ZANU-382092 format. One record per residue: x negated, y negated, z of N, C-alpha, C in turn; residue number from 1; residue in three letters. Coordinates in pm, whole numbers. Layout:
! residues N
nxx:nyy:nzz:caxx:cayy:cazz:cxx:cyy:czz:k:r
X:Y:Z:X:Y:Z:X:Y:Z:NUM:ALA
...
! end
This chain:
! residues 314
nxx:nyy:nzz:caxx:cayy:cazz:cxx:cyy:czz:k:r
-366:2330:-619:-270:2221:-654:-273:2218:-825:1:MET
-161:2241:-868:-176:2259:-1011:-170:2102:-1064:2:GLU
-219:2074:-1177:-243:1931:-1214:-219:1923:-1352:3:GLN
-162:1864:-1398:-115:1876:-1573:-226:1787:-1626:4:SER
-285:1701:-1586:-425:1658:-1679:-516:1646:-1594:5:GLN
-614:1575:-1623:-718:1563:-1554:-734:1443:-1464:6:ASP
-738:1424:-1301:-734:1316:-1211:-803:1182:-1289:7:PRO
-891:1183:-1401:-942:1078:-1397:-867:967:-1539:8:SER
-793:1088:-1601:-709:1012:-1678:-525:970:-1625:9:GLN
-545:1017:-1464:-373:946:-1437:-419:781:-1394:10:ARG
-302:733:-1367:-281:580:-1332:-222:615:-1198:11:GLN
-287:443:-1131:-230:463:-1013:-100:394:-1004:12:ILE
-35:310:-1136:102:205:-1100:199:288:-1053:13:SER
220:181:-931:350:217:-862:319:294:-716:14:GLY
171:338:-695:152:425:-636:224:349:-482:15:ALA
265:424:-368:319:416:-278:245:344:-179:16:ALA
282:242:-114:207:162:-26:274:90:13:17:ILE
279:63:155:357:23:290:341:-143:288:18:GLY
399:-194:400:382:-334:415:315:-326:539:19:THR
384:-276:633:373:-244:771:328:-112:837:20:VAL
227:-79:835:202:84:831:151:122:956:21:MET
130:245:1028:76:262:1121:-36:347:1113:22:ALA
-168:284:1149:-219:359:1184:-230:453:1315:23:ALA
-183:572:1259:-119:695:1355:-211:722:1453:24:LEU
-148:758:1573:-226:803:1651:-212:1014:1673:25:ALA
-260:1030:1712:-255:1184:1662:-228:1241:1844:26:THR
-129:1283:1871:-73:1394:1968:-159:1487:2009:27:PRO
-230:1528:2125:-288:1665:2140:-240:1696:2261:28:LEU
-231:1824:2228:-213:1907:2372:-343:1923:2457:29:GLU
-377:1965:2581:-466:1970:2646:-544:2042:2605:30:GLN
-505:2141:2548:-602:2261:2483:-647:2182:2357:31:SER
-660:2071:2305:-665:2027:2171:-577:2061:2050:32:GLY
-488:2153:2074:-385:2173:1944:-345:2053:1950:33:ARG
-295:2017:1801:-188:1920:1718:-69:1951:1843:34:LEU
-5:1837:1891:145:1839:1960:266:1826:1856:35:ASP
267:1888:1778:374:1864:1719:524:1804:1755:36:VAL
587:1861:1866:664:1790:1928:660:1626:1946:37:SER
553:1604:1990:512:1462:2057:510:1381:1916:38:SER
469:1432:1847:396:1375:1688:547:1307:1616:39:LEU
646:1437:1597:773:1405:1558:821:1277:1663:40:GLY
852:1279:1758:871:1183:1859:811:1026:1790:41:ARG
693:1035:1829:605:918:1737:649:875:1626:42:LEU
695:983:1503:705:924:1387:836:858:1381:43:VAL
925:912:1457:1076:905:1523:1033:703:1542:44:ASP
974:717:1629:987:568:1682:924:473:1606:45:HIS
843:485:1499:761:386:1435:846:351:1319:46:ILE
908:471:1288:989:431:1118:1114:375:1204:47:LEU
1172:391:1312:1308:345:1330:1276:191:1383:48:ALA
1147:149:1412:1090:29:1454:1063:-64:1358:49:GLY
1051:10:1240:1079:-78:1104:952:-41:1041:50:GLY
842:22:1055:712:57:995:778:114:845:51:ALA
710:123:762:750:172:653:639:258:605:52:ASP
535:289:628:441:380:605:341:479:747:53:GLY
291:575:683:189:644:786:69:657:774:54:LEU
-41:603:826:-165:650:770:-241:766:919:55:CYS
-229:872:867:-269:976:950:-441:983:965:56:PRO
-503:1016:1056:-666:1112:1035:-756:987:1050:57:ALA
-729:877:1078:-793:749:1056:-839:743:1216:58:GLY
-953:645:1188:-1023:573:1321:-897:644:1492:59:SER
-787:556:1437:-660:574:1608:-623:728:1562:60:THR
-713:757:1459:-576:894:1529:-694:1011:1527:61:GLY
-860:942:1582:-921:1077:1601:-927:1149:1500:62:GLU
-978:1059:1370:-975:1156:1260:-1111:1232:1265:63:GLY
-1217:1147:1292:-1363:1203:1246:-1389:1352:1361:64:PRO
-1292:1322:1461:-1350:1445:1597:-1222:1557:1567:65:LEU
-1125:1546:1470:-1075:1664:1425:-1092:1738:1300:66:LEU
-1107:1858:1291:-1168:1964:1200:-1076:1947:1073:67:SER
-1112:1992:930:-1039:1966:857:-899:2042:835:68:ARG
-894:2122:907:-784:2234:919:-668:2151:974:69:GLU
-701:2088:1117:-594:2039:1226:-571:1918:1105:70:THR
-647:1826:1038:-614:1749:974:-492:1749:859:71:ARG
-519:1833:783:-478:1858:731:-315:1929:781:72:VAL
-346:1972:856:-188:2012:900:-81:1912:989:73:ALA
-194:1824:1022:-116:1658:1076:-100:1590:980:74:LEU
-155:1597:830:-62:1546:739:47:1612:685:75:VAL
36:1713:708:162:1832:653:286:1836:705:76:GLN
237:1802:875:398:1767:962:451:1659:904:77:ALA
330:1574:931:372:1382:916:475:1405:756:78:VAL
430:1462:684:540:1460:512:637:1510:565:79:THR
612:1624:631:792:1690:657:842:1587:748:80:GLY
814:1538:863:880:1433:893:945:1293:881:81:MET
860:1268:769:907:1116:708:1010:1149:612:82:ALA
1084:1052:583:1173:1074:498:1128:1044:312:83:PRO
1164:1137:223:1111:1130:117:1084:985:68:84:ALA
996:956:-23:932:812:-46:833:738:45:85:GLY
848:779:173:736:693:274:585:727:241:86:THR
553:618:224:399:623:205:317:722:307:87:PRO
225:799:296:136:886:348:7:855:308:88:VAL
-30:812:409:-197:782:351:-294:778:434:89:ILE
-380:960:448:-454:994:546:-587:948:511:90:PRO
-712:913:618:-823:896:577:-908:994:564:91:GLY
-1019:1036:505:-1151:1083:448:-1230:1087:521:92:THR
-1312:1159:596:-1424:1166:694:-1555:1218:675:93:LEU
-1585:1272:528:-1693:1275:479:-1802:1217:446:94:SER
-1917:1236:437:-1984:1167:408:-2008:1229:229:95:VAL
-2054:1369:214:-2090:1380:83:-2000:1358:-11:96:ASN
-2002:1290:-157:-1878:1262:-220:-1785:1432:-253:97:PRO
-1869:1533:-289:-1753:1642:-310:-1691:1693:-225:98:ASP
-1753:1663:-112:-1622:1685:50:-1518:1584:46:99:ALA
-1552:1487:23:-1483:1376:33:-1363:1436:-65:100:THR
-1395:1461:-185:-1275:1517:-251:-1229:1645:-248:101:LEU
-1253:1709:-145:-1206:1859:-94:-1126:1790:-5:102:ALA
-1155:1721:57:-1055:1648:177:-910:1559:81:103:ASP
-968:1519:-8:-869:1487:-97:-748:1565:-167:104:ILE
-808:1658:-216:-723:1763:-249:-655:1881:-160:105:GLU
-680:1852:-44:-614:1894:45:-487:1807:100:106:ALA
-554:1747:132:-414:1589:148:-313:1603:45:107:TYR
-374:1592:-66:-231:1615:-164:-187:1737:-186:108:ALA
-268:1833:-176:-172:1998:-139:-103:1950:-33:109:ASP
-99:1890:103:-32:1892:214:95:1771:199:110:ALA
107:1686:80:220:1601:61:162:1460:89:111:GLY
39:1402:74:14:1276:102:31:1189:-6:112:ALA
38:1064:-7:63:979:-123:-58:945:-182:113:THR
-110:862:-89:-275:796:-154:-368:849:-25:114:SER
-479:790:-46:-576:828:54:-662:711:109:115:VAL
-733:704:218:-775:607:284:-935:638:301:116:LEU
-1034:591:219:-1157:636:211:-1243:561:219:117:VAL
-1328:555:337:-1477:514:417:-1579:520:329:118:PRO
-1658:399:272:-1799:475:254:-1874:558:308:119:PRO
-1975:634:272:-2049:709:374:-2142:668:458:120:PRO
-2082:708:597:-2215:664:723:-2312:716:698:121:PHE
-2396:667:794:-2539:772:826:-2657:691:791:122:TYR
-2614:693:609:-2778:655:577:-2742:491:533:123:TYR
-2828:389:541:-2798:290:503:-2793:293:339:124:PRO
-2633:188:276:-2683:217:165:-2610:65:101:125:LEU
-2676:43:-37:-2704:-48:-69:-2586:-63:-169:126:GLY
-2532:-215:-243:-2413:-208:-305:-2419:-147:-416:127:ASP
-2505:-85:-502:-2509:11:-572:-2468:134:-552:128:GLY
-2516:163:-454:-2463:315:-400:-2317:352:-341:129:ALA
-2302:208:-311:-2150:190:-218:-2099:243:-378:130:VAL
-2075:165:-477:-2015:169:-608:-2029:277:-678:131:ALA
-2072:281:-639:-2135:477:-712:-2055:556:-671:132:ASP
-2055:590:-542:-1946:680:-450:-1832:627:-489:133:PHE
-1755:527:-484:-1651:495:-498:-1620:547:-659:134:TYR
-1657:514:-762:-1658:523:-907:-1632:709:-884:135:ASN
-1725:780:-840:-1759:920:-841:-1622:964:-776:136:TYR
-1553:903:-664:-1427:952:-604:-1369:935:-689:137:VAL
-1318:809:-749:-1193:782:-784:-1142:830:-940:138:ALA
-1278:885:-970:-1269:937:-1134:-1202:1058:-1107:139:GLU
-1211:1122:-972:-1212:1267:-970:-1067:1334:-851:140:ARG
-1029:1183:-777:-949:1200:-702:-816:1238:-755:141:SER
-757:1352:-654:-579:1388:-687:-497:1272:-663:142:ALA
-555:1179:-553:-462:1058:-527:-504:968:-564:143:LEU
-430:840:-553:-535:695:-544:-579:664:-427:144:PRO
-661:614:-429:-749:585:-348:-727:423:-308:145:VAL
-796:407:-140:-770:308:-96:-902:254:-16:146:LEU
-980:191:-59:-1128:136:-28:-1101:143:134:147:ILE
-1150:205:279:-1157:160:356:-1298:69:401:148:TYR
-1299:-42:469:-1373:-122:520:-1379:-113:654:149:ASN
-1473:-68:716:-1475:-62:868:-1594:-73:916:150:ILE
-1711:-137:891:-1849:-165:907:-1880:-145:1068:151:PRO
-1797:-186:1166:-1846:-130:1282:-1834:28:1300:152:ALA
-1771:107:1228:-1781:235:1257:-1884:290:1193:153:MET
-1864:261:1018:-1955:312:924:-2107:240:957:154:THR
-2101:139:975:-2218:68:945:-2275:26:786:155:LYS
-2182:71:714:-2220:31:546:-2066:-60:505:156:VAL
-2089:-194:515:-2026:-287:448:-1987:-235:324:157:PRO
-1867:-300:242:-1827:-275:128:-1862:-420:95:158:VAL
-1963:-486:-1:-1933:-635:-23:-1812:-680:-96:159:ALA
-1814:-804:-119:-1725:-867:-184:-1713:-821:-369:160:PRO
-1826:-862:-398:-1877:-808:-534:-1832:-709:-560:161:ALA
-1840:-560:-472:-1832:-425:-519:-1658:-446:-541:162:VAL
-1608:-483:-414:-1459:-443:-399:-1392:-503:-526:163:THR
-1443:-642:-605:-1378:-707:-707:-1444:-601:-834:164:ALA
-1534:-547:-794:-1555:-450:-947:-1461:-339:-932:165:GLU
-1451:-299:-852:-1365:-164:-816:-1222:-182:-804:166:LEU
-1158:-297:-790:-1024:-321:-775:-967:-334:-950:167:SER
-1080:-285:-1033:-1002:-296:-1180:-1009:-165:-1221:168:ASP
-1056:-47:-1098:-1078:83:-1155:-883:114:-1160:169:HIS
-840:194:-1217:-714:234:-1240:-692:343:-1124:170:PRO
-763:409:-1073:-747:527:-971:-784:416:-842:171:ARG
-787:344:-839:-820:245:-663:-716:164:-652:172:ILE
-627:184:-589:-504:108:-526:-541:-27:-468:173:ALA
-611:1:-372:-628:-96:-275:-757:-119:-171:174:GLY
-755:-181:-71:-849:-159:43:-786:-196:151:175:MET
-817:-124:270:-788:-163:420:-915:-244:464:176:LYS
-926:-321:494:-1045:-418:572:-1035:-409:717:177:ASP
-1095:-396:798:-1103:-381:964:-1224:-455:981:178:SER
-1271:-535:920:-1377:-617:982:-1338:-707:1066:179:SER
-1229:-781:1081:-1193:-866:1184:-1275:-986:1131:180:ARG
-1316:-973:980:-1376:-1113:933:-1307:-1189:853:181:ASP
-1171:-1304:905:-1147:-1350:793:-1215:-1424:666:182:MET
-1325:-1482:684:-1426:-1541:585:-1412:-1423:480:183:GLU
-1459:-1263:502:-1481:-1151:440:-1311:-1154:392:184:TYR
-1238:-1132:449:-1109:-1098:375:-1075:-1217:302:185:PHE
-1083:-1323:352:-1002:-1405:207:-1087:-1452:61:186:SER
-1219:-1366:109:-1286:-1406:-2:-1244:-1280:-108:187:THR
-1225:-1112:-60:-1203:-1055:-87:-1010:-1056:-181:188:ILE
-957:-1122:-145:-796:-1205:-169:-848:-1283:-266:189:ALA
-931:-1370:-243:-973:-1453:-387:-1025:-1363:-534:190:ALA
-1092:-1270:-457:-1177:-1211:-589:-1127:-1098:-646:191:ARG
-992:-1053:-563:-909:-928:-616:-766:-993:-659:192:THR
-756:-1111:-658:-587:-1180:-662:-554:-1144:-839:193:ALA
-667:-1110:-946:-615:-1141:-1047:-619:-977:-1097:194:ALA
-646:-894:-999:-641:-748:-1052:-486:-665:-998:195:SER
-379:-670:-1105:-262:-619:-1109:-227:-540:-991:196:GLU
-187:-508:-895:-123:-409:-871:-252:-346:-706:197:GLY
-353:-453:-692:-465:-414:-592:-398:-489:-497:198:PHE
-360:-343:-395:-298:-426:-269:-412:-440:-153:199:CYS
-430:-559:-108:-521:-585:15:-433:-588:138:200:LEU
-511:-494:278:-392:-510:352:-512:-508:491:201:LEU
-475:-534:571:-560:-596:666:-555:-487:852:202:THR
-651:-419:909:-659:-326:1006:-635:-405:1105:203:GLY
-679:-518:1150:-680:-637:1252:-533:-691:1236:204:SER
-496:-622:1353:-353:-678:1402:-338:-838:1425:205:ASP
-466:-839:1482:-461:-1008:1584:-454:-1095:1468:206:THR
-493:-1051:1357:-501:-1150:1226:-405:-1115:1087:207:LEU
-338:-1062:1144:-193:-1048:1087:-143:-1152:990:208:LEU
-110:-1218:1050:-14:-1384:1009:-139:-1462:902:209:SER
-267:-1464:954:-330:-1534:876:-390:-1463:753:210:ALA
-400:-1328:750:-424:-1223:651:-345:-1270:555:211:SER
-181:-1258:573:-63:-1272:475:-81:-1431:407:212:LEU
-131:-1525:512:-151:-1622:458:-260:-1639:386:213:ALA
-378:-1570:367:-486:-1528:274:-475:-1493:169:214:ALA
-378:-1390:129:-344:-1328:39:-322:-1179:23:215:GLY
-356:-1143:183:-317:-1009:193:-133:-935:151:216:GLY
-153:-783:160:-12:-767:132:80:-705:260:217:LYS
-25:-718:386:14:-607:504:-61:-543:603:218:GLY
-23:-455:653:-150:-392:759:-138:-260:774:219:THR
-226:-198:791:-250:-60:874:-301:-77:1008:220:ILE
-209:-59:1112:-272:-102:1230:-215:-18:1381:221:ALA
-330:-3:1452:-277:48:1593:-189:36:1648:222:ALA
-120:-91:1646:-23:-159:1718:110:-136:1671:223:SER
115:-43:1536:247:-43:1516:309:155:1540:224:VAL
197:184:1645:237:307:1680:319:251:1842:225:ASN
267:139:1905:346:121:1985:466:39:1997:226:LEU
432:-66:1911:542:-206:1845:583:-234:1754:227:VAL
621:-150:1701:636:-144:1528:716:-264:1521:228:PRO
870:-283:1564:922:-365:1612:881:-557:1577:229:GLY
795:-531:1694:689:-630:1698:634:-676:1595:230:LEU
527:-590:1479:461:-607:1404:565:-629:1318:231:VAL
646:-562:1253:748:-589:1184:831:-738:1144:232:ARG
882:-781:1258:904:-922:1291:809:-1019:1269:233:SER
722:-996:1321:594:-1110:1246:579:-1060:1129:234:LEU
543:-976:1090:570:-969:911:630:-1064:843:235:TYR
770:-1021:891:865:-1087:853:862:-1256:831:236:ASN
882:-1275:932:819:-1421:993:679:-1519:908:237:ALA
601:-1408:956:496:-1484:855:472:-1508:669:238:SER
567:-1417:673:572:-1413:461:726:-1489:449:239:ILE
824:-1555:560:921:-1620:543:875:-1794:575:240:SER
757:-1765:619:713:-1918:704:770:-2002:792:241:GLY
838:-1882:868:920:-1902:994:844:-2003:1161:242:GLU
885:-2078:1190:773:-2111:1309:771:-1991:1433:243:ALA
867:-1900:1424:836:-1804:1526:706:-1710:1499:244:THR
658:-1723:1359:527:-1663:1365:404:-1670:1434:245:ALA
410:-1778:1495:264:-1797:1533:275:-1723:1725:246:ARG
412:-1772:1724:406:-1711:1918:411:-1558:1853:247:SER
476:-1523:1792:455:-1372:1756:329:-1272:1779:248:LEU
262:-1361:1715:113:-1330:1650:44:-1318:1787:249:GLN
64:-1444:1861:-1:-1453:2013:43:-1352:2092:250:ALA
166:-1290:2096:213:-1181:2167:181:-1047:2149:251:ARG
170:-1030:1964:127:-912:1929:-45:-910:2003:252:LEU
-98:-1026:1960:-247:-1030:1994:-288:-1002:2167:253:ALA
-152:-1032:2240:-182:-975:2402:-192:-840:2447:254:ASP
-106:-779:2339:-68:-604:2335:-178:-578:2335:255:VAL
-270:-644:2181:-361:-531:2119:-506:-614:2241:256:VAL
-489:-648:2307:-614:-692:2393:-621:-638:2488:257:PHE
-499:-602:2512:-485:-532:2673:-486:-370:2624:258:ALA
-478:-307:2494:-472:-171:2478:-650:-158:2429:259:CYS
-682:-304:2436:-863:-231:2379:-925:-236:2513:260:ARG
-905:-291:2625:-970:-316:2773:-997:-160:2839:261:ARG
-911:-55:2819:-937:73:2805:-1042:159:2763:262:PRO
-1107:127:2623:-1200:140:2553:-1067:243:2428:263:GLY
-1194:211:2310:-1111:276:2174:-1123:436:2153:264:PHE
-1041:509:2121:-893:473:2103:-813:524:2266:265:PRO
-889:505:2351:-815:564:2481:-682:470:2517:266:ALA
-709:320:2494:-625:286:2529:-509:294:2482:267:GLY
-509:306:2353:-378:306:2249:-301:436:2334:268:TRP
-387:573:2367:-317:700:2367:-257:665:2550:269:LYS
-330:618:2599:-279:553:2772:-150:470:2732:270:ALA
-147:385:2621:4:291:2635:103:378:2611:271:ALA
59:472:2497:191:557:2447:213:689:2521:272:LEU
129:724:2614:200:775:2760:293:718:2792:273:LYS
231:548:2851:309:483:2953:474:484:2856:274:LEU
474:528:2738:562:456:2674:664:605:2646:275:ALA
614:674:2696:692:830:2685:693:908:2539:276:GLY
609:897:2486:571:913:2373:482:1026:2313:277:LEU
365:1024:2400:312:1127:2407:182:1158:2513:278:CYS
136:1274:2550:14:1258:2626:-108:1160:2602:279:GLU
-158:1152:2684:-327:1048:2676:-411:1142:2584:280:ALA
-374:1286:2592:-534:1357:2542:-568:1294:2460:281:THR
-712:1307:2442:-807:1263:2334:-878:1383:2305:282:LEU
-935:1396:2165:-991:1469:2098:-1123:1465:2130:283:ALA
-1205:1603:2226:-1318:1632:2285:-1448:1552:2158:284:ALA
-1524:1462:2231:-1541:1472:2355:-1511:1321:2426:285:PRO
-1413:1253:2361:-1385:1163:2428:-1299:1142:2544:286:LEU
-1334:1095:2635:-1265:1065:2766:-1107:989:2790:287:ARG
-989:1017:2828:-906:972:2872:-920:816:2950:288:GLU
-848:731:2928:-846:588:3006:-855:662:3160:289:ALA
-915:597:3261:-923:634:3402:-785:597:3504:290:THR
-746:599:3593:-602:576:3646:-641:452:3680:291:GLU
-703:385:3725:-704:256:3769:-688:137:3596:292:SER
-801:217:3522:-750:127:3379:-567:85:3330:293:ALA
-545:243:3327:-429:267:3277:-322:201:3363:294:THR
-334:223:3512:-249:111:3599:-294:-58:3521:295:ALA
-411:-80:3541:-391:-219:3504:-322:-217:3382:296:ALA
-357:-139:3262:-268:-173:3160:-138:-174:3164:297:LEU
-74:-92:3226:97:-83:3260:127:-220:3297:298:ALA
57:-282:3387:66:-396:3458:61:-512:3330:299:ASP
-11:-520:3263:-59:-644:3158:41:-612:3052:300:GLU
96:-480:2998:198:-470:2927:323:-482:2932:301:LEU
366:-485:3073:502:-525:3152:508:-692:3151:302:LEU
387:-738:3158:356:-889:3179:375:-938:3023:303:GLU
319:-919:2933:338:-941:2802:513:-884:2744:304:VAL
530:-795:2746:649:-745:2687:760:-735:2760:305:LEU
729:-769:2902:865:-794:3010:922:-593:3010:306:GLY
1040:-650:3067:1089:-529:3170:1187:-405:3057:307:GLU
1140:-291:3060:1190:-185:2952:1100:-225:2813:308:GLY
974:-239:2839:903:-261:2731:871:-116:2610:309:TRP
916:-24:2763:885:138:2716:1012:178:2668:310:ALA
1113:78:2627:1236:168:2557:1203:200:2370:311:SER
1120:199:2383:1120:243:2223:1180:155:2092:312:ARG
1200:29:2146:1286:-92:2086:1159:-172:2021:313:LYS
1055:-181:2097:989:-274:2036:883:-263:1896:314:LEU
! end
């Protein structure tokens, strides 16, 4: 990719980040190949429901189990399907900093607007090492970087002090926090409030309203694949202070809990199949939800969302 200047000199002002974004599921054929037709149907459904961004190749999208070739093809397909200006923020999956940069360069070539970067997993890392990793990547990144805090998966938390330090970096655009820890989230919000342009997002659908009240700017969530209209309505009601926000949050939580029961991300893929959006096929070696779990999920979603819930208007 041609660059007019050293990446370390470029600024992130105006980085495209939405308020309601999908942690995009990855439709797959039985062969494991990308199902482009279903991907287009899913992207259309998400955007028509009011979402304003797409985040492919993350945890919900089974990114760690996809080859770089497939992830890059996924990003390229998504950027081709989404209207110009839509934030497309894929996740990196590499432990090595230079391999992370190779992911980012490939995503930039494929049309991504920013990139979601978790800390390296496998080895326990202290705060200094985590800061060193992000500073190294950000200085060389072809795209604005969002810190991805998901300690349940990486086993490496990004401490509030580290985030506060990194929030002033001109190449770091924000953070997605999937810790499900409101004390942590509130601390991050307070410690980064003075960092102009730093965008704090929650990955916890069940805490969206609370995170907005604490100073968050939006969400990258799995539920946006299935019920984008519900998440958008909840976001709008929350920032407007409407009384309906509480009931909408409770309804969304019921959807999330139902889709968690068959396992992650199997439950979301099963729900998307029930909605007629894509097959439930998962990247190997993950297994699909069982027939009994899928039947129970269908009953729960019917109870929560009512008749016609799969009409793609939710």
